[in-house]
N, C-alpha and C positions, 0 to 999 in steps of 0.2 A: 767191451765199453770203451772208448778211447780215454787217453791220460789228459786231464788238462792243467792249467796254470791259472787258475782261478783267482786264489789267494795265496800269497808268498809262501805261507807254510804247507801249500800242496808239494813241494820240493823238500827234501830231506836235506841234511848237510852234505852227504855223499852225491846226491844230485847237484846242488850247487858246485861243488868242487868240479864235477864233471864239464857242468856248462862253460865255468869260468876256465877250465883248462881249454874247451873248444873256441872259446872267444879269443883267447890268448894267442893260440894257433892260426885265426884267422888275422889277428893282428901281425903277427910276426911273418907269416908266410903268404899272406893274401888268401883270397877265397877264390876255389877251383870253379869255374865255370860248370863243372858237370856234376856238382853236389847234389843239386837239386832239379836236375833237368826234368822236365815233364810235369814238376809239381806248381801247385798254384796257393797263393793266399788269398783270402778275402778279408780286405782292411775295412771293416764296418764301423766308422767314427762318426758318431752323432754327436760329438761334441769337438771344438776346434782342437787341432794338432798338428803342429809342425814336425818335430823331433820325431816322436813314436812311430807315427803314421808312416812317414817317409823311412825310417829305419827298417820297417817290416818289408816296405814295397822293394828299396832298392836292395836290401839283403838277398830277397827271393829273385830277383833279376841278375845280380852278381853271381849267384849261385845256379844260374841256368833255368831258373823257373820264371813264373809270371805272379802277376797279381791282377785282381779285381776289385773294385770297390766303392764306397759311397762317402760323402761328407755331408750327412744329413739323411732327410726322408725325400727330398725331392726327387722325381722321376723313378722311385719305386714304388711297389704296392703299399706299402706303409703311409703314403701320401694319400690312398683310398682308403686307409682304415685298418689294413692289416696290422696285426700285432708284432711284437718282436719275437715272440716264439715260433711263430710261422715263418716268419723271414729267417731267422738262423736255420730252422730245418730246412727250408728250401735251399738257402746258399751251401749247406753243408753236403748235400746231393750233388755240387758243381765243382767243389774245392778241396783241397787236400788239410787246409787248417785255416781258423778265422782269429783274426785279429780285431778285438771290439773295442771301443769305448761308448759309453752311452751314460745319459743324466741321472737313471733310476739307479739307486742303491742295490737293488737285486737284480739288475741286469745281468751280471756275469753269471750268477747261478742258474737264472731262466736260460740263458743263452747254452751252458754245459748241458743241462737237461734235455734240451731240445736237438742238439746238435749229434752229427754221425760222424763228426771230425775233432782233432784237438780244437779248443778254446783257450786263447790267451787273454787275459784281463790287462787292457791298457788303460784303465780307468773306469770304475764301476760307481757311478755317482762321486758321491764324498766318502765312500766308504773305503777304498784301497785301489792304488793302481799295482795290481797283481804282479807284473813283469818288472816294476820299478826298482825292487830290491835287487834283481840280478843286474839290470842296468848301473845302480850305484855300485855293487860290489866289484864290477868290472874295473871302472875308474879307480875305485881304492887300491884295489889288487894290482893293477898295471903299475899304477905310479910308486906305490910304496913297496911293493914287491912281496907283500905278504897281508894277511888280515888278522892271523891269529895273535891276540894279546894288543892290538893297536888300541890307540887312544883318540875317538872321534867326539868332536864337538859339534854341537847343532845349536845354529842360532835363528833364532826366528819365532814361527807358529806352528809347532810340530803338531799340534792338538786338532788343526784343522787341514793339514796336508796329507794326502794320501800316500804319496811316496815315502814320507817319514812311516805311516802306519804299517806299509809292507815291509820297509826296511829294518828298523829297528828290532822287530824278534828274531830277525834271521842273523844279526850282528850278535845274537846271545850265542848261536853256534861257534863263533870264533872267539868267545871269551874277551869281548871289547869291553874296555872302559869307557862310557859314554857320560859326557858333561854336557848340560845344556841350558842355554840362557832363552827362556820361554817369553821374555819381555815382561816376565812377571805375571801373566795371565793366559798362557796357551799351552799348559804342561801336555806331556806324552800321556795320552789316555790309559787308563788303569789298567784296561784289558790288555794293551798294548805292552805296557810295562811288564805286566804279570807273564806274558808269553814270552818275552824276552828272558826274563829272569829265569823261567823255566828252562829255557832251551841254553842258559849257562852265562848269562850277561854277568861280567865281573863288577860292575859297577854303574851305577844311575843317579848322579846327583845334580843338583841346580845352583848355578853361580852366574856372577856378571861376565859377560865376554870378556871383558878388560882383565877379568883376574885368572882367565885360562887359556887365553888365546896362544901365550906361549909354551903350553904344556902339551899340545896336541898333535896327533901326527896329521889329521885332516881336518879342517873345518868347513862343514856343511852349513849352506844357508838356504833357508826355504823362501820360498816366493812369499811375499808378505799378504798379500791379498788373495783372495781364490776366485775372482771373477772369471766366468764361464765354466767353474765347476760347483759351486755353492751358489745356489739362485738367490737373486737380490731379496726375495721375502722371507729368506730362512738365514739370512746373516744381516744383523741391525747396523744401521747407520752408525751407530754409537760406537760397535766393536768395529768397524771400519776406521773410525776417527780415531779410536785408540791406538790401533795398529800404526796408522799413519804418524801418529805422534811420538810411537815409543821406539819404531824401527828405524834405528839410525843407520844408514848405508855403510858397509865396509869402504874404507878409504887407503889411500896409500901410508898412511899413517899406522893405520892396523898391520898392514903387512910388514912394517920395521918389526914388529913385535910376535909374528910369526917365525917358528924355526925357519932357516935356512932350508931344513930337509923335510920341511911339512908342505901340505898342500891345502889350496882354496878350492872348494867345489861349490856347485850351486844347483838345487832342483829348479832349473829354468822352465819357463822364461824369464829371464831378467827384466822387471820393470822401473824398479828404483834401489834395489836392495844391495847393488855394489857399484861405485862410482867408475865409469869408464876408463878413468885414469888408471886403474887396478889391471885391467885386461893384458897389458903388456908385461906383466910380472910373469916370470916362466912358471912361477909354482900356482897360477890362477888357471886352473885346468879346465874349467868352464869354458874359458875362450879358445881352448885348442881344438882340435879335430876330435869330434866325439866318437867313440868306439860302440856305439849304441848299435848301429846295423850288426856289427860282430856279433855281439851277444843277442840279438834277435835270430839271429841265424843259428846261434849256437842251439839257443832254447828249441826253434822250430825242428832242426835236425833231431835234436835227440827225442822231440814227443812223436816224431814221424819215424823213429827209428833209423834214420840215415847213417850211413859212415860217413867219416870224415876224415 
């Protein structure tokens, strides 16, 4: 049976350390065009994506491999009525790994059961962005130079953000202190909190952003709304209006209170959550060159047992 990355918990701390080392090597030394020669990734994205999908595609191309993929059901047999399970089974006969994003919460698990090759979850409904933890850890580790014992702030809506659901339990492995401003209504889900504490999370507390912005090593902003992830009929207009009323964008005034050696990150895409004037600040890492392709390649080469 192939090894998959369906939920972030599928990797141990030792495996995260390994893929982090691989990704940082790719960042420092570049990607050799021979690493994945002859390998193919299928990017099967049934929800919109810019960064995750493109990261897998460019990573494989730079490493000497190739990609095939879809952005919806048009042009493939799902348009005729074929289900996800049979589609995954078919694609897994042609490629070496699959990166999947799908609107159903159980889609990643269905794919893993059907596939002959590793499946990487790039978004399974509203449940979890399985590879999202690795992508976020890479930026934290690269800019801070460490993960152990850091203080991470989260501002926004972690309850409904699938990258947060993937990331927070893994922060526990590194004994992180976590402080959250959830706008008063969108806390970390209890099962996610429990998993993080079981992994060794040093602290999880709630406070107002203004009270802790000067204390964190990195501040992570979530996307406020979840259009394109949570269907409109499952997210009330009242909740949407509540978020829009309470989510005050990060401004240059906030950056004056962020430590000089701290960083601002965002779970993109940015819609309104950070004012564009902040982008020029060197601590605003979300606006710098992303290292997602390097981490996507690190995950793929690990799952495919390729030497780097």
